[in-house]
N, C-alpha and C positions, 0 to 999 in steps of 0.2 A: 576418428572412431567410426565403427560400423554399427548401424542401429537398425533393428527390425521394428517397423512401425505397427503398433497395436491399435485396435479400434477402441477408443474410449469415449464416454459420454461427454459432450461439449459442456462448457462451464457456465451454464445459465443459472443464476442464483434465484432461489425462491423469493417471491414477494412477501412482505409482511402481511399476515392474515389475522383476522379476528377469530374469536372463539366460534363464531357461527360460520366461518368460511375455511374449514380445514382444506389443505392442499393434499396432493398425493403423498404416499408414504415416502419418507426420506431414505437416501442410501446411507451406507455405513460411513462414507467419506463425502465431503462436499462434491457436487457435480464437477467433473473435469479433473479432480485430483486423484492420482493413482497411488500415492504413497502417504502413509500415516506420518503425522508430525512427531510421533513418539520415536525416539532414536533407539536402535537395537544395540545390544552389547557388542562392542567392537574393540579389537586390540588398538593400541595407540602408539604414536611415535614420540620421541623426545625433542623433536624439532619440526620445522615447517615442511608440509607436503605441498609441492608445487604442481605436480601432475598426476593424473590417474588415467588408466584405461583398463578394459576388461575383455576377456574372451573365455568361453567354455567354462563359466562358473568361477573364474579366478580374477581377482582384481589386483592390478599392479600399481604400486605407489612409488613415486620418486620425489626427492626433495633434498633438504639439508638436515639430516639427522644421523644419529649413530646407534640408536637402539629402539626396540619396540617392547611393549609390555602389555599385560592383560588389562581388560577393562576394570575400572575401579581401583587400580593400583597406582600409587604415586610414582613419580619419576625415580628410577633406580631401585624400585621395590621388588618384591618376590616375583619370580618368573620373567624378569627382564632378559631380553636376548639381544645380542649384537646384530645390528642391521645398518650398514653403512650406506646411507643415501638411497636405499632401495629395499622394498619389502613386497611380498606377495601374500594374498589372503584368500581364503575361501569366501566367495561373495555371499553365501547363504548362512554361514555361521559366524563370520567375522574373525575367525581364527587364522593364524599364519599357516602357510603351506610349507612344503620342504624346499621351495624355490628360494635360494638365498644367494644373492649377489652382493659383492662388495665393490662399490664404485668409488674410486679414490683419485687423488691428485691434489695439487695445491688449491686450497679453497674449493674443493670439489662439490658439485651440486648437480642434481638431475632436474631438468626443467620440462621435459616433454617425453611422453611415451605413446606408442601406437602399435597395435597388433595388426599384422598383415591380414588381408581378406580371408586367407585359408586358415588362419588361426595358428600357423606353425612357426611364426617368427615374431618376436617382440623387438621393436626398435626403441632405443632410448637415446635421448640427447640432453646436453647440458654443458657443463664445463668440468672435464675430467681427463685423466690421462691413461687410466686402466680400469678394467672390469675383471674382477677375480684374478688379478695379476696379468691379464692379457692386455697388451698395449691397445689403446683406443683413444682417438683424438676427438673428444666431444661428441662422438656418435658411435653406437655399437649395435650389433644384432645378436639376439639371444634365441637359441633353439627352444621350441616348445613342443611337447610339455617337459622335456628333459631339463630345461633351465641351465643350458651350457652356453658359453660364449661361442658364437659362430666365428671361428678364427679366419675363415676365408673372406669375411666381410671387412675389407680394409680400404675405406675411401681415401685414406691418406690424411695429411694434416688439414684440419679445419681450424682456421686462424683465431676463432673466438667462439663465444657461447652459442649453442644451438638451443633455440627457445620453442620451436614448433616442428612437428613431424606429422606427415600423413602418407601412408603407404598404399599403393595400388598393387596389382599382381605383377607389374613389370617395372615399376619405378618407385623410389622412395624420395618424396619431396621434403625438403627441410629448409628452415629459415632461422635467422637470428641476428647476431651482431657481426659475424665473420665477413671478411673481405676477400678470402681466397680459400680454395679447397684443392689439395694436391698441387700446391704452388701454381694454381691456375686461378685467374681472377673470377671471383663470384661475389657479386655485390649483394650479400645478405640473403640470397636465395640460390639453392642448388638442388640437383637431383642426381641420384645414383641408381644403378641397377641392383637387383637382389644380391649380386655378388660383390657389390661395392664399386663397380666401374663408374667413373664420372660421366654423366650424360651431358650433351651440349646445351640442355635447357638452362638458360642463364638470364632471366629477367633481372633488372637492376633497380634496387631501391636505395635512396640516398641516406636513409636512417634505418634503425633496426626493425626487423620483423618480429612480431610477438604472437601472431596467430596465423594458421595456414590450414586450409580445408579443401579436400578434393571431393566434390559431390559424386556419388556413384553414377557412372555412365553419362557424364556430362562433358568430358574432355576439357575441363577448365580447372584452374587452381585459383581459389579465392584467398587473397592475402590481406593481412591487416597488421598494423604496427604503428611506429612513430613517424614513418616516412612522409615526405611532402611531395615526392615525385616517384613515378614508376616508369622505368625505361625512358627517363627524361621528360615525361609528360606530367603536368600538374595533376596530382592525385593524392589528396590528403588522407592518410591512414587506412585507406581501403582501395583495392584494385582487383579486377578479374583479368587473369592472363590465360593464354592458351597453354594446355598441358603438354603440348609437343614442341611448339616453336618458342614459347615464352613471350609472344607478342601481346600487347595490350588488347583486350576485348572490351573492357569498360573501365574508365577512370572516373574519379569523382573529384571535381574541383574543390578548392579549399573552403568554399562556403557550404558544402554539403556536410562536412564534419568540421567543426571549429578547429582552428590552429591549436587551441589549448587542450584538445582531446586526442586520445590514441585508441586504437582497436586492440582489445585484449583477448577476445574469444570469438570463434565462429563455429556454427553448426548448421545442419540443413535437414530438411525432410524432402519428400518427393517433388515439391513444388516451390519451395522457398528456402532462403538461407537467412540465418539469424546472427546478428552481430551485437556484441556487448562492448561498451566503451568506458574508459576512465578519463577523467579530465581534472585539470587544476585551474584555479582562478575563476573569474567571472565568465558568464556566457558559455559554459561548457556543455557538452553532451556526455552525460554519465550513464545513460540508460541503455535500452535495447531497441533494435529495429529489425523488421522483417523486409527482405527484398525478394523480388520475383526471380526464380531461377531461369526463366526464359528471357526476360527483358532486362534483368538486373536493376530494374527500377524499384524504388522504395514503395512498400505496401503500407506499412505503418511504422511509427516511431513513438516510443514513450519518452516522457520528459522527466522521469525520476532523477533525482540527484543522489549520487552515492556509489561511484566507481565500480561498475560491473567487472567481475573477474572471470566468470565462467557461465556458459549457457549450455543446456542439454535438452533436446527435444525428445519427448516421450508421448507418442500418440498425438493428441490434439493439444498438448500442454507444453509450454516452454518453462523449464525450471532454470532458475538463475541464482548465482552466488554474487554477493555485492556487500556494500554497507549502506544500503539505501536509507536515507533519513528524511527525504522530502519528495513526495509524489503528489503534492497538492495541486500542481499545475495540470494534472491529468485526472483530477477528481478523486485521488487516493488520499493517503494519510499525509498530514502536514508535518512541518519540520519538527524534529525531536530526536529521541534516541535512535540508534542505528538498528536496522533490520537486515539480517544477513542472508536469508534464504527466502525465495518467493516463487510463486507459480502464476502464470497467466495464460489465457487461451491464445493459441497461435493465430486465430482469426481476428483478434482484436486485443490491443494491449491493456484495455481497461474494461471492467475493473479487474484488479488482481484477485486471484481466487483465495478462499479462506484456507490457507496453508501457512502455518506460522511457527516452524521449529526455531528455537532461539539459540544463538551462539554468542560469544563475546568477540571483541576485536582480536585479542590474543597477542602473539609475539610479533617480532619484526616490525613491519610498517603498521601493524594493527588494523588489518583490513578484513579479518575474519576468514571465511572460506575462500579458497583460491581455485579449486578444481572440482568438477562433477563427472560422474560416469554412472551408467546403470546397466544391469543385465538385460538380455534381450530374448529370454525364453518366451515371453508373451503372457505368462501367468506367474504369479508369485515373484515378480521381479523386485529387485532391490536397487535403490538409489544410494550411491556413495558420495560423500563430500570430504574433501581434504583441504587443509589450509593452515592458518596461523592460530586458530582459536584454541582456547584451553578449557572452555566449558561448553556444554550442550544441554539445553533445557534446564539450566540452573545447576547442573552437576559437573564435577571435574571430568573432562574427556578431552584429550589433546590431539589436535591435528587430523584425526580421522573419525568419521561417524557414518552411520548408514540408516536408511529408512525403508521399512517393508511395506507390503500392500495393505496392512491394517487388518482389523480395526486397531486404532490407537488405544492406549490405556489411560490417557489423560482425559479428564472430564472438564466440563465448563466451570467457570468461576461463578460466584454468587451475583445475582442481579443487584443493581444499585438504584438508589433514589426511589425506593418504593414508597408510594403514597396512596391514601384512600380518601375518597370524598363521596358525598351523597348529594346529588343534584336533582334526584327524582325520588318521590316518596316510595319507600320500600325497596330501593335499589342502591347498592354501593358499588362504585367503580374503583378498581385497584389498578394502578399503572406503575410501570417501572422502566428503567433503562435496560434494554436487552443486554445480555452478556455475550461472551465469546468462548469458543472452544478451538483448540489449535488446528483442527482439520475438519470441522463440521460447521457449515454455515446455518443449517436448519436445526433448531433446537425445540424441544417441547418444554413448556413451563407449567408447573403444577402450582396451584394456588391453594394454600391451607388457611383455614379459619379457626381462630381461638385455640391454636395449638393442637388440633386434632390430627392424628397421623394419616388419615385418608384425605386426599385432596378434594376440595370442593369442585374443581374443574381444571381443565388444561387448555393451553393456547399454544399453537405452533407459530413461531416467528423466525425470521432469518436475519442474520447479522454478519458483519465482517469485523475483524478485531479493531479496526479503526473507525468503523461505522456502526454504531450501536443505537438503532432507533428505539423509540418508545413502543412498548407493547402494553396491552390492557385487557382486563377481564371484568365483567359485570356480574356481581352477586345479586340475583333476582329473588333470593329466598330470605333476605334480611327483614327483620321486624322493625317497623318504625319506632323510634325512640330508644332503641337498644344499641349499646356500644359493642362493636366487634373489632377484633384484631386480625391482621392478615400477614402471611409470609409467603414468599415465592422461592422456588428452586427450579433450576434448569437441568434437563437430562438430554444427553446426546443420543443419536440413533442406535448406538450400541448398548444403551442402558446405563452408561456412566452418569451418576448423579452428582451434581455440584452441591455446595453447602446452601443452607437456608439463608435467605436474605434477612436483613433487619426487619423488625416488626413495625407495621403501620396500623393505626387505629382510627375509627370514625364512628360517630353516632348517626344511625340511619335516620334520614329526614322523614318527618311526618308531613310537613308542608314544604315543598321545594322553594328555595330562594328565587325570587321573581326575575332578578337581573340575569343570572346565568341561564335561566330557562329561556329568556328572550334571545340571548346571544346564540344559544344552540338552535332554537327554533328558526332563527333567521339564516342558518346555514353556515356558521363559522367553521372553517377547516384548520384554523390555528387559534387556540385560546389559552393564553398564559395568564392565569389569575394572579400569579406572583405573590401568593400568600404562603408558600412553603418556606420552611426554615432550614432545609437540609441540602442546600447547594445545587438545586436544579429547579427549573420552571416546568412543571408538568403540563401537558396539553390536555385540557378538558374537553376538546372537540374530538370528533371521530378521525381527525387527520393524524393523530399520534405523532406530532412533531414537537418533541421535547426541546425546551430551551436550556442551554448550559451557560454558566457564568464565566466571564473572563474578568480578571482583576478580582476585586472583593466587593461586589455589590451586596448590600445587606438585605438578603432575601427575607421577606415576611417580618421585617423588624419594626414596622410602624403601622398605625391605624390606617385601614384601607379607605378608599374613596366612597364606598357604597354605604349609604345611611342604613343603620339597622342590620348590617351584615358583619359577622365576626371575622370574615376573611381579611387578611392583612395585605400590606403593600410592600414594595421593595424600594430601597433608597440607593441612589447612585452618587458617587463622590465627585463627579465632574472632572476626574483626572484620567482614569483609564478603565472605568467600569462599564460593562455592558452585558447583556444576555443575548445569545445567538442561537440560531437553528444549526444543529451540528450536521445536518444532511443538506446538500445542494439539491435543488429541483428547478424545473422549468418555471420561469416567472409568470405570474398571471398577466393577461392582457386586459382583463376586466376585473376590478377588485374594489374592495372597501377595506380600510384599516382604521382601527380606533383604539384609543387608550384614554385613561384618566391620568392627569399629572398635577403635581404641586411643586412650586419652586419660588425662590426669591432671587435667583441668580441674575447677575448682570454680565455674564460671560457667554450666554446663549448655550447652544449645544443641540445635538440631534436627539429627538424623542423616539422616533422609530424610522426604519427604512429597510430597503431590500438591497443586498449587495452580494458580490461574488467572493468576498474574502472569507478565510477561515483562520482562526488563531493557530499558531504553531504549537505542536504538542509539548515543546520545551517550556511553554508558559511565559516566555520572555518577549514574544512578538505577537501583537494583537491581530496580525493578518488583515490589515485594513483593505477594504475593497478597491479594486481598480475600475470596476463597473458597478455603479450604484445609482439609486434614485428611489422613486416611489416613497419619498421620505417627507417627514414633517420635522423641521428644526426651528429653534427659537433664536431670534437675533439678540444682540447684546441688550437692546432696549426692551425686549420682552414680547415683540410681535412674533407671530407664527407664520412660517412660509412652507407651503406645500409645493414640492417640485418633482419633476421627472426630466430625464435627459433624453432628448430625441434629436441628436445632432448639436444641440445647445441646451442650456438650462431653460426649461419652461416652467414658470412658477406663478403662484398666486399667493397673496399676502393678507393677513388679517389687519383690519384698520386699527385695532386697539391692542394693548399689551396685556399679558397674562402672568407676569412674574410678581404676583401679589401675595404669594404664599397661601393661596386658596386652591381647593380642588377644582379642576376644570376638565370637561370632556371634549376631546378633539377627535374628529372623524375626517378621513380623506377618501374620496371616491374618484375613480377614473373609468371611463367606458366610451362607447361610441359618441356620446354627447359631449365629452370633454371631462375636465377636472373640476372638482368642487371641494371646498374646505368648509367644515362645520365646526363651530365652537359652542359648547353648552347648548347643543340642540338646534342652533340657528346657522343657516348658511351665510358665511361672511365674505366669500369670494368664489369666483368660478371663471373658467375659460372654455374654449372649444378644442383643446389639445387632446387628441386620442392616441397619438403615437407613443409607443413604449419601447424600452430596451428589451433585448431577447437573451441576454447572458444569464445562464443559470446561477443560482445563488440561494440565499435564505434570508429570513427576516432577522433584524437586530433591533434591540431597544436599548437606549441609553448611550449610544455612540457608534460612530463609524467614520469613514473618510468624509471630509467636507472641504473641498478645495476652493480656491479663490475665484473660480468661474461662477460660483453661485452668488446671487445678490445678497448683500449685507452679511457676508460670511462672518459668523461669530468668532469671538476670541478662542473658544474651545469647541472642538468637535464632540466633546463628551458633555452630557447633561448632568447638572448637579441639582438633585431634587428627588422626589418620589414619583414612581409610575405604578399604575395598577390596571388590571383588567384589560390587557392587550388582546385584541381579536382581529382576525383577518377573514374576509369573506370572498368567495369566487364570483361575486356579483356586485352590482351597484345598489347599495341600500337606498331606499327611498327617503326623502326628507321626513316622512312620518315615522319610519323605523328608527332613524337616528334620533329624532326628538323623543321618541318613546324610550330609547336606551338612556338618554340623559335624564328623563323624568323618573324612570325606575331607579336609577342610581341615587337620586336625591330624596326619595320617599323615606 
């Protein structure tokens, strides 16, 4: 495909801001995203679309189908037209053009399309024997714009399926399963002239070619597929060969791409080329990578799992089609339902951008989209996707869809986990989990009080569909002793308003509770009070790091630890329950962490700790951490151990036990002077270890990984009992501060 590269804004996401710190005005779409996630009305096929290309405002689709039909029409419904394995559409209206070719043969299918650089010839490849009745052996040329078969283009017998084509002004390169062309040996790669004469170019691959790309003005052909050798040299799935002589310019030994993976798609811009892979089994490479067009070295590689089928570069963004289900290894979404279309900045694979049109797996192998192409006018361009899917954004739409420049018509969902609390006299803080919009990362949240239609105030916050941080707003006009209710709704930059959230109520404090006041005054940047009953642990600190439950911890179901405080505590079952920070962040090198706990367990378990794991979105895998520490766990006998990993387990231990079913306060600190463990306001152990791990992660309470390298490893990594008032500080609290917290909690 030939692409004109447009200048687009790079995809830097806005940081979460408070009501007092508004950022710059947001754009209509997320930065870096050029196409709305709202699909446009598009004609459909009744079978799989394997290939797409475009030129001069027309999109050509090839695949395995027999008919096309209008949008919103069921298969075989009114308006259905015959279209045998090929169709052409107006790129800007989605309607079919007069170009109508019938590609036939035994089990005929079209797998590849490419328009010549001058836009006057369309080349199609696949497995077929004729086009519009004209004999053609798996490859054909079509005159444009007249849409007639170029009868003079007769390369001769191609012995098997053609899966990839890329045409230059003087050569048409193609690859696939074939072993000969015109009775001449060609091992899965060949080239012909525009008249169909066979060229001497004959690199040899030992297994099929699935992708082929000729970057403009580079005199190279980039090949991808199933192969393990190119021209006899070890080169698994990817190789760069000379466009004239066919000799190897760069091979990639089998450790570069695993034996279990194949290259399905290749595209390029002016400085790099982009490869998408599909794999099976363990240890696969299923994602995308960028390689330098000058050195052919890898620039970056993402590690998402989910069989990439197509990539397409538009400006500074790489759009991809796949069935990605787990990008947790690169800081993205964790394992769960499949995501079929995504966008990421060409300069870095992570994070993915907020662009989330939805399809289903669909027909055939059930892989969703298979092909991408876009117009190249530079303004008002359209991105097309074809494949196996039968729904788009929740509505019936088969095998073809398209996305315009926006703005999209979809609005954000309702904010979740809305809560209100009053920790300062005359001030109520409302917090919620931010929501998401299909193609806008920066949203505006309006806070409503007592059902009034005019918002009390607004907050701008940024989110990704898999990364929904807490946002908050403080009502400074509340009267002490009066009960208020609050609701929140999100609006995207185009003015699309989402639904109102559930209602949250609070009685405004006249006298603030002393314990939370001390925690906040001492600088906590995570504070989970654990008194909520609505399935989330809100952060009562300025850090806005909400905790989410895994398993079924009973949030806010029991009397809390603090004397004279109505706040409740959370109970954990010791089997699989925990609360975790949903966003990873750089770990602290100097810190204090504290909590109140009550238990009579004899199986031990982790009370709190810091780890790099994230639960899978499917809800069946807790995502236990591989790098973890900064933790306090209980032994089977009831002792407390505070540990950090610095090449080995470095720990300190309480001399007495605490599984006596009474509330206890535990605090752990680490800084330049070392580690210290406090229980009930008294330091019970210390050392001089200041070294810490550097792996990003988040805090967990109630359970996480706890391997045998830790001393007195308990029977259970999960804690059975109640936990309350968990807080973390970016400093080492003094013994006086810790003793004060213990005393305030017991008054």
